[in-house]
C-alpha positions in Angstrom: 70.4 -44.5 -17.7 68.5 -41.1 -18.2 66.0 -39.2 -16.6 63.3 -39.6 -19.6 64.3 -42.7 -20.0 64.0 -43.9 -16.3 60.7 -42.1 -16.3 59.7 -44.0 -19.3 60.3 -47.1 -18.4 57.9 -46.6 -15.2 55.1 -45.2 -17.0 55.7 -48.2 -19.3 55.7 -50.6 -16.4 53.1 -49.6 -14.6 50.9 -49.3 -18.1 51.6 -53.5 -17.6 50.4 -53.4 -14.3 46.9 -52.3 -15.1 47.3 -54.5 -18.2 47.8 -57.5 -15.7 44.7 -56.2 -12.7 42.2 -55.8 -15.4 40.2 -59.1 -15.6 40.0 -59.4 -18.9 39.2 -63.2 -19.1 36.4 -63.3 -17.0 37.4 -67.6 -16.6 35.7 -66.8 -13.0 32.4 -66.4 -14.4 29.6 -68.9 -16.2 30.1 -68.3 -20.0 26.5 -66.6 -20.0 27.0 -64.3 -17.6 30.5 -63.6 -19.1 29.6 -62.7 -22.8 26.6 -60.1 -20.8 30.0 -58.9 -19.0 31.6 -58.1 -21.4 28.9 -56.7 -23.5 28.7 -54.3 -20.8 32.1 -53.4 -21.3 31.6 -52.8 -25.0 28.8 -50.2 -24.5 30.5 -48.6 -21.7 33.5 -47.8 -24.3 31.1 -47.0 -26.7 29.4 -44.6 -24.8 32.2 -43.0 -23.0 33.1 -42.0 -26.6 32.4 -39.3 -28.5 34.0 -40.5 -31.8 33.5 -44.5 -33.4 35.8 -47.4 -31.4 37.9 -49.2 -33.5 37.9 -53.3 -33.0 41.1 -53.6 -31.8 41.0 -50.7 -28.9 37.0 -52.9 -27.4 39.2 -56.2 -28.1 41.0 -54.9 -24.6 38.4 -55.4 -22.7 37.0 -58.7 -23.5 39.0 -62.3 -23.6 41.0 -63.2 -26.2 39.1 -65.5 -27.9 35.8 -63.4 -27.3 34.6 -61.9 -30.9 33.7 -58.0 -31.0 31.7 -58.6 -33.7 29.6 -60.9 -32.8 29.1 -58.9 -29.1 28.6 -56.1 -31.0 25.3 -57.7 -32.6 23.5 -58.9 -30.0 24.1 -55.4 -28.1 22.2 -53.8 -31.9 19.9 -57.0 -31.3 19.0 -55.7 -27.3 19.0 -51.9 -28.7 15.8 -52.7 -31.2 13.1 -50.5 -30.5 15.4 -48.1 -28.4 15.5 -44.8 -29.7 19.9 -44.9 -30.1 21.3 -47.6 -31.6 24.9 -48.4 -32.5 26.3 -47.6 -35.7 29.4 -48.9 -38.2 31.8 -46.3 -39.2 34.4 -46.6 -41.0 37.4 -46.7 -37.9 34.5 -48.5 -35.8 31.5 -47.8 -33.9 29.7 -45.6 -32.3 26.7 -44.6 -30.4 24.0 -42.6 -32.0 20.1 -41.7 -31.7 18.3 -42.6 -34.9 17.1 -40.5 -37.0 13.2 -40.8 -36.4 14.2 -38.8 -33.1 15.9 -36.0 -34.7 12.9 -32.7 -35.0 12.4 -34.0 -31.5 16.0 -33.8 -30.5 15.7 -30.5 -32.1 12.3 -29.0 -30.8 14.0 -29.3 -27.2 17.6 -28.3 -27.7 17.9 -26.3 -31.1 21.3 -29.3 -32.2 20.1 -28.7 -35.6 19.9 -25.4 -35.9 23.7 -24.7 -34.4 27.1 -25.6 -35.7 25.7 -28.2 -38.7 23.4 -25.5 -40.0 24.8 -24.8 -44.0 24.4 -22.5 -46.6 23.3 -23.2 -50.3 26.9 -22.5 -51.1 28.4 -24.9 -47.9 26.5 -27.5 -48.9 27.3 -26.9 -52.5 31.0 -26.7 -52.4 31.0 -30.0 -49.4 29.1 -31.9 -52.2 30.7 -30.6 -54.7 34.2 -32.1 -52.4 32.4 -35.1 -51.5 32.1 -36.7 -55.1 35.3 -35.3 -56.9 37.3 -35.7 -53.4 40.5 -35.2 -53.7 39.7 -31.9 -55.5 41.5 -28.0 -55.0 40.1 -24.8 -55.6 41.2 -24.3 -58.7 38.3 -27.6 -59.5 35.4 -26.4 -57.5 35.6 -23.0 -59.5 35.8 -25.3 -63.1 32.4 -26.2 -61.4 30.9 -23.4 -59.8 32.2 -20.7 -62.1 33.8 -19.1 -59.8 35.9 -18.5 -56.7 34.9 -20.4 -54.0 36.3 -18.6 -50.5 38.8 -19.9 -48.7 36.6 -18.6 -45.5 34.1 -21.1 -46.9 36.2 -23.5 -46.9 37.4 -22.8 -43.5 34.2 -22.7 -42.6 34.0 -26.4 -42.9 36.8 -26.9 -41.7 35.8 -26.0 -38.4 33.1 -28.0 -39.0 34.9 -31.4 -38.9 33.4 -32.1 -42.4 36.4 -31.6 -44.4 40.0 -32.1 -44.1 43.5 -31.3 -46.6 44.2 -34.1 -48.7 47.3 -34.9 -51.5 49.0 -31.6 -53.0 47.6 -31.2 -56.4 49.5 -32.4 -59.1 49.3 -28.5 -60.8 51.9 -25.8 -60.5 52.6 -25.0 -56.6 50.9 -27.8 -55.9 48.3 -26.3 -54.1 46.3 -29.0 -50.8 43.6 -30.5 -52.0 40.5 -31.1 -49.9 38.6 -34.3 -48.8 35.9 -35.1 -46.8 35.8 -37.0 -42.8 34.5 -39.5 -41.0 32.6 -37.2 -39.2 31.4 -35.7 -42.5 29.9 -40.3 -42.9 28.9 -39.7 -39.9 26.6 -36.7 -39.8 25.0 -37.6 -43.2 24.3 -41.5 -42.5 26.8 -42.6 -44.5 28.8 -45.5 -44.1 31.4 -45.2 -47.2 31.7 -42.5 -50.2 29.9 -45.2 -52.1 26.8 -44.8 -49.9 26.4 -41.5 -51.5 23.2 -41.5 -54.1 24.0 -41.2 -57.5 25.6 -37.7 -58.7 22.9 -35.1 -60.5 24.8 -33.1 -63.1 23.0 -30.2 -61.2 24.9 -30.0 -57.9 22.2 -28.2 -56.3 20.3 -31.5 -56.7 22.8 -33.6 -55.2 23.0 -31.2 -52.7 19.9 -31.7 -51.3 19.4 -35.2 -51.2 22.8 -35.3 -49.0 21.2 -32.9 -46.8 18.4 -34.6 -46.9 19.5 -37.7 -45.1 21.2 -35.1 -42.0 17.7 -34.2 -41.4 
């Protein structure tokens, strides 16, 4: 056995040992306390993650027969009236503050004026990508009547709101752009089907999308 293979087997063994030590089932607890502990575990995992956590990952910390969806529902019920909530994104759940408190957060920390501030052209390009994805730079030029700069698209990618999509069926097969899950979370959308109806004027649609962020 090579040293690398031995190290890999050792890591696999350590992972299996950790899983065997971690008590998912909690059979020594009464049913009500067991359920409460599972709720607490899910809350802890979600609280520690900056990105949505999927059902498969959450199922690792609760009993085999436990319904992650029902646990989530009970947590959401208990959070009623709190300034934060559990939000379901496309790939799982995450904690976020309620939109009602957005102005208070901005006033205290200036978060709203930093990384996710947009110029009019950035919001227009983001809106065009959201409605017409996957779309390449030539497609954006068709919409705006002028080139959309690579720097502008790079800024949207840096903010995590767009990513590279499939190659376009054009000569040279240029890259296309698509929106990301962070785009959905940022603008309070569960799926792209929740986008407001497309206005013929891209700017008007962009204003409505941006209003969801505030």
